C-alpha positions in Angstrom: -17.6 14.9 -7.7 -17.8 12.2 -10.9 -21.4 12.6 -11.5 -22.5 9.1 -11.2 -22.0 10.1 -7.5 -25.0 12.2 -7.3 -27.6 9.9 -9.0 -25.7 6.5 -8.8 -28.5 4.5 -9.9 -26.9 3.1 -13.2 -27.4 -0.4 -13.8 -25.6 -3.4 -15.3 -26.0 -3.7 -18.6 -26.9 -7.0 -17.7 -29.7 -7.1 -16.2 -31.6 -4.4 -18.7 -30.5 -6.8 -21.0 -32.3 -8.8 -18.8 -35.7 -6.8 -19.6 -35.4 -7.1 -23.0 -35.2 -10.6 -22.5 -38.7 -11.4 -20.7 -40.7 -10.0 -24.0 -38.1 -10.0 -27.5 -38.9 -5.9 -27.0 -37.6 -3.3 -29.1 -38.0 0.3 -27.2 -37.1 0.8 -23.8 -38.7 3.5 -22.0 -37.7 4.1 -18.9 -39.7 6.3 -15.9 -37.2 7.7 -13.6 -38.2 9.0 -9.6 -35.7 11.8 -9.7 -35.7 12.9 -6.0 -35.4 9.2 -4.9 -32.5 8.0 -6.9 -30.9 12.2 -6.0 -30.9 10.5 -2.3 -26.8 10.6 -2.4 -27.2 14.2 -3.0 -28.6 15.1 0.7 -25.4 13.0 1.8 -22.5 15.6 4.1 -19.9 15.3 1.5 -22.1 16.0 -1.4 -24.0 19.0 0.8 -20.5 20.3 1.5 -19.3 20.4 -2.0 -22.1 21.7 -3.3 -22.2 24.5 -1.4 -18.5 25.3 -1.5 -19.3 25.5 -5.4 -21.5 27.7 -4.9 -19.6 31.3 -3.5 -21.1 33.8 -5.0 -22.9 34.0 -8.4 -21.7 31.0 -8.7 -24.0 28.0 -8.6 -22.9 24.4 -8.9 -24.5 22.4 -11.7 -23.0 19.4 -10.9 -27.1 17.1 -10.1 -28.2 18.9 -13.4 -24.5 17.1 -14.8 -25.3 13.8 -13.2 -28.9 13.4 -14.4 -27.0 13.9 -18.4 -24.9 12.0 -17.6 -27.3 9.0 -16.1 -29.2 9.2 -19.4 -26.3 9.7 -21.9 -25.3 5.9 -20.4 -28.4 4.3 -21.1 -28.4 6.1 -24.5 -25.0 4.6 -25.3 -27.1 0.9 -24.6 -29.9 1.5 -26.5 -27.3 2.1 -29.3 -25.7 -0.8 -28.8 -27.4 -2.6 -29.4 -30.4 -1.2 -31.6 -33.2 -0.6 -30.0 -35.4 3.0 -29.4 -35.2 4.6 -25.7 -37.4 6.7 -24.0 -37.2 8.8 -20.8 -39.8 10.3 -18.7 -38.2 12.3 -15.4 -40.8 12.9 -12.5 -40.3 15.3 -9.9 -43.1 17.1 -7.6 -41.6 20.8 -5.5 -44.0 21.9 -2.5 -45.8 19.9 -0.6 -49.2 18.2 -2.3 -52.5 19.5 -1.5 -54.8 16.7 -3.4 -52.9 14.5 -0.1 -53.2 16.4 2.8 -57.0 17.5 2.4 -57.4 13.5 2.6 -55.3 14.0 6.0 -53.5 16.6 7.0 -51.3 14.3 8.8 -49.8 12.9 5.9 -46.2 12.9 6.3 -45.4 15.5 8.6 -42.4 13.4 10.0 -40.5 14.0 7.2 -38.5 17.2 8.5 -34.9 18.2 7.7 -33.5 17.8 10.9 -29.9 19.9 12.3 -28.7 19.4 8.3 -25.2 18.9 10.0 -25.1 21.4 12.0 -25.1 24.0 9.4 -25.9 27.7 9.4 -29.5 28.9 8.2 -28.2 30.7 5.8 -25.7 27.6 3.9 -29.6 25.4 3.8 -31.6 27.8 2.6 -28.3 28.3 -0.2 -28.6 24.5 -0.4 -32.1 24.1 -1.9 -31.5 27.1 -3.8 -28.8 25.6 -5.8 -31.5 22.4 -6.1 -34.1 24.3 -7.3 -32.0 26.2 -10.5 -30.4 22.3 -11.4 -33.8 20.9 -11.2 -35.6 24.0 -13.3 -31.6 23.5 -15.2 -32.9 20.1 -15.9 -36.6 21.0 -16.5 -35.6 23.9 -19.6 -33.0 22.0 -20.9 -34.0 17.7 -20.9 -37.3 18.7 -22.2 -35.4 20.4 -25.6 -33.3 16.8 -26.2 -35.3 14.3 -28.1 -37.1 11.4 -26.4 -36.4 12.8 -23.4 -39.5 15.1 -20.8 -38.9 15.9 -17.8 -42.2 16.4 -15.4 -42.0 18.6 -12.1 -45.3 19.2 -10.0 -46.3 21.3 -8.3 -48.1 20.8 -4.8 -48.6 17.9 -6.0 -46.7 14.4 -5.8 -45.1 13.5 -8.9 -44.8 9.6 -8.3 -47.8 8.2 -9.5 -46.7 9.6 -13.4 -45.9 6.2 -14.6 -49.1 4.7 -13.4 -50.9 8.1 -15.6 -48.5 8.3 -18.9 -49.2 4.6 -19.1 -52.7 3.4 -18.3 -53.7 6.9 -19.9 -52.7 5.9 -22.7 -49.8 8.9 -23.3 -47.1 6.7 -23.7 -46.7 3.7 -26.7 -48.1 0.4 -24.7 -47.8 -2.2 -27.8 -46.1 -4.9 -26.8 -42.4 -4.3 -28.1 -42.5 -1.1 -25.4 -41.2 -2.2 -22.0 -41.4 0.0 -19.2 -38.8 0.4 -16.5 -39.2 2.9 -13.6 -36.3 3.4 -11.3 -37.5 4.0 -7.8 -36.5 2.2 -4.3 -39.9 4.4 -2.9 -42.2 0.5 -2.6 -45.0 3.3 -4.0 -43.9 2.6 -6.9 -44.8 -0.5 -7.1 -47.8 -1.0 -8.0 -47.4 0.4 -11.5 -46.4 -3.2 -12.0 -49.7 -4.2 -12.1 -49.9 -2.9 -16.1 -48.2 -5.6 -18.3 -44.7 -5.5 -19.9 -43.6 -2.9 -17.1 -40.4 -3.2 -14.7 -39.1 -1.6 -11.6 -35.1 -1.6 -11.2 -34.5 -1.3 -7.4 -30.7 -1.1 -5.7 -29.7 -1.2 -2.2 -25.8 -2.0 -0.4 -27.0 -5.5 -1.5 -28.4 -5.7 -4.5 -29.8 -4.7 -7.8 -32.3 -6.4 -9.2 -34.9 -6.7 -11.9 -38.7 -6.9 -10.1 -41.4 -7.7 -12.6 -45.1 -9.3 -11.7 -44.1 -12.9 -11.0 -41.9 -11.8 -8.0 -42.9 -8.4 -6.9 -45.1 -9.3 -3.8 -43.0 -11.6 -2.9 -39.7 -9.2 -2.7 -42.3 -6.3 -1.0 -44.0 -8.4 1.8 -40.7 -10.2 2.3 -42.9 -13.3 2.5 -44.2 -16.2 -0.3 -47.4 -15.5 -2.0 -49.7 -15.6 -4.8 -51.2 -12.1 -4.2 -51.5 -9.7 -7.7 -49.3 -6.0 -7.2 -52.4 -4.1 -8.0 -53.3 -5.1 -4.5 -50.0 -2.8 -3.0 -52.1 0.6 -2.3 -54.3 -2.0 -0.2 -51.9 -4.3 1.2 -49.9 -0.6 2.1 -53.3 0.6 3.6 -54.2 -1.5 6.0 -50.1 -2.5 6.8 -49.7 1.6 6.9 -46.6 3.5 5.9 -44.7 5.5 8.3 -42.0 6.6 5.6 -45.5 9.0 4.7 -46.5 8.2 8.4 -50.0 6.6 7.5 -51.2 4.4 10.1 -52.1 1.4 9.5 -54.1 -1.4 11.5 -52.0 -2.3 14.9 -51.0 -5.9 14.7 -51.0 -6.4 10.8 -48.0 -6.2 9.3 -46.8 -7.7 5.9 -47.1 -12.1 7.3 -51.0 -11.0 8.9 -51.8 -9.6 5.5 -50.8 -12.3 3.2 -52.6 -14.4 5.7 -55.8 -12.7 5.7 -55.7 -11.7 2.7 -58.9 -14.4 1.0 -60.8 -12.9 3.8 -59.9 -9.5 3.0 -60.4 -9.6 -1.0 -63.2 -11.4 -0.3 -64.4 -8.4 2.0 -63.9 -5.8 -1.0 -65.6 -7.5 -3.7 -63.1 -9.5 -5.1 -60.9 -6.9 -7.1 -59.1 -3.8 -6.6 -61.6 -2.5 -9.2 -64.1 -3.1 -6.9 -62.8 -1.4 -4.2 -61.9 1.4 -6.7 -65.7 1.6 -7.6 -67.2 2.2 -4.4 -64.4 4.9 -3.8 -65.3 6.5 -7.1 -68.9 6.2 -5.8 -68.2 7.0 -2.1 -70.0 3.5 -0.8 -68.5 1.1 1.6 -65.3 -0.8 0.6 -66.0 -3.7 2.6 -69.2 -5.8 2.4 -70.1 -7.6 5.0 -72.2 -10.6 3.7 -69.1 -12.2 2.2 -67.1 -12.6 5.3 -68.7 -16.3 7.2 -65.7 -16.4 9.9 -63.8 -13.8 11.3 -60.6 -13.4 13.5 -59.6 -11.0 15.3 -57.2 -8.9 12.4 -60.3 -8.5 10.4 -61.7 -7.7 13.4 -59.4 -5.0 13.3 -59.6 -4.5 10.2 -63.3 -3.5 9.6 -63.3 -2.1 13.2 -60.7 1.0 11.9 -62.8 1.0 8.2 -66.2 2.0 10.5 -64.1 3.8 13.0 -62.6 6.4 10.7 -62.8 5.0 7.2 -58.7 4.5 8.4 -58.7 1.6 5.3 -60.4 4.0 2.9 -59.0 6.9 3.2 -55.2 5.1 3.4 -55.5 3.6 0.0 -56.7 7.1 -1.3 -53.6 8.6 -0.6 -51.0 5.7 -1.4 -53.4 4.4 -4.9 -52.1 5.8 -8.4 -55.1 4.8 -9.8 -57.8 6.9 -7.3 -55.6 9.9 -8.1 -55.6 9.2 -12.0 -58.8 8.8 -11.7 -58.9 12.5 -10.2 -57.0 13.4 -12.9 -59.5 12.3 -15.9 -62.2 14.1 -14.3 -60.5 16.9 -12.3 -62.8 18.5 -9.9 -60.8 22.1 -9.5 -59.1 24.2 -11.1 -55.6 23.2 -9.6 -56.4 19.3 -10.9 -57.2 20.6 -14.4 -54.0 23.2 -14.3 -51.9 19.8 -13.5 -53.7 17.7 -15.6 -52.9 20.1 -18.7 -50.0 20.4 -17.7 -48.5 16.9 -17.5 -50.3 16.5 -21.4 -48.4 20.1 -22.4 -45.1 18.3 -21.4 -46.3 15.4 -22.9 -47.2 16.7 -26.4 -44.6 19.2 -26.9 -42.3 18.1 -29.9 -40.4 21.3 -30.2 -36.3 20.6 -29.3 -33.4 22.3 -29.7 -30.5 21.0 -32.0 -27.2 20.1 -30.2 -25.5 23.2 -31.2 -27.6 25.6 -29.7 -28.5 23.4 -26.3 -24.6 23.9 -26.1 -24.6 27.5 -26.5 -27.5 28.5 -23.7 -25.6 25.7 -21.2 -22.6 27.5 -21.6 -24.0 30.4 -20.0 -24.9 29.0 -16.8 -21.8 27.0 -16.7 -22.3 23.9 -18.6 -19.7 22.8 -20.1 -19.9 18.4 -21.6 -18.0 16.8 -24.2 -19.2 16.8 -27.5 -20.0 13.0 -27.0 -22.4 13.5 -24.6 -24.3 15.9 -27.3 -23.6 13.5 -29.7 -24.9 11.0 -27.6 -28.3 12.5 -26.8 -28.9 13.6 -30.4 -28.5 10.1 -31.5 -31.2 9.4 -34.1 -31.4 5.5 -35.1 -33.5 6.1 -37.9 -31.5 9.3 -39.0 -28.5 7.3 -39.2 -30.2 4.2 -41.1 -31.8 6.8 -43.9 -28.4 9.0 -44.1 -26.4 5.4 -45.0 
């Protein structure tokens, strides 16, 4: 299989140029939602191919190579455009204890199914091969300049772009564009931060989403709602993909139609909502509502009965989780925070020759230009010139 068939998340140069044009950016920070963009890996032909290449003691490394190919494509783009580029790749392993402590039903509806009728030992072998590829990514890519791989155990990693940007763990100068690769609408809340974009794709389109068009894409209706409110919208509408129950009868159109009243009820901003959650106060101020229709009544009742809205916000909001990490309540969360910081602050890198030799032991043989591109240093070339 060609590497791009497993990670087919390639934009055109024109789309990347579009991002740069919005701010005359001189650096591009790419955040890759790895498992979301590797969905093709779980298709039948890919599963069978990986298993066929992993018989005996051999481990198929095509998933790892697909990531290197993706990185090389973007690094070559940065060389041609004479800009800096940095990669932040994030993934998780195992169920998120943080989310399950809030709601034990969270993502409970996600099951493997019959997995194309494969026997159990083949299914286990396939996931063992994937885990080996992820471990190889973590150990190898973190030794390549300007690449960081963050793999969290028992904590969902999709909040990583928000956390890195809002907590100043990456360069936030106006010269830097932040481009997130994912089809997961949870990641749309990252665009609440300046200079952030999402590259998303489907069979019918490839597009760059930004602050001005993200909510109409997400809600599929015209509105003037800021992307800050993505967590609240999902908390009220629900999210079947994560087994999050919303308020019956309220979808995107009803949320938009009633947004002004909802916004008054939470105090006029998501910041006020988060402050109420932090301080264990009611999230809705009823004194601000003059008239209530049946949809507002349903939202109020859902919160009053079992705190459904505030619980859902805690499940969905990256900012809520980021605040937990700001002041970790347990040893487990302290470890997660330290893990992120250790990866970001680790400046140790390898050389292309050493990495090539190390990878060959795992059966990874790459053309020399792969390493030339991945280890290319614009500043060194300019100084040598």
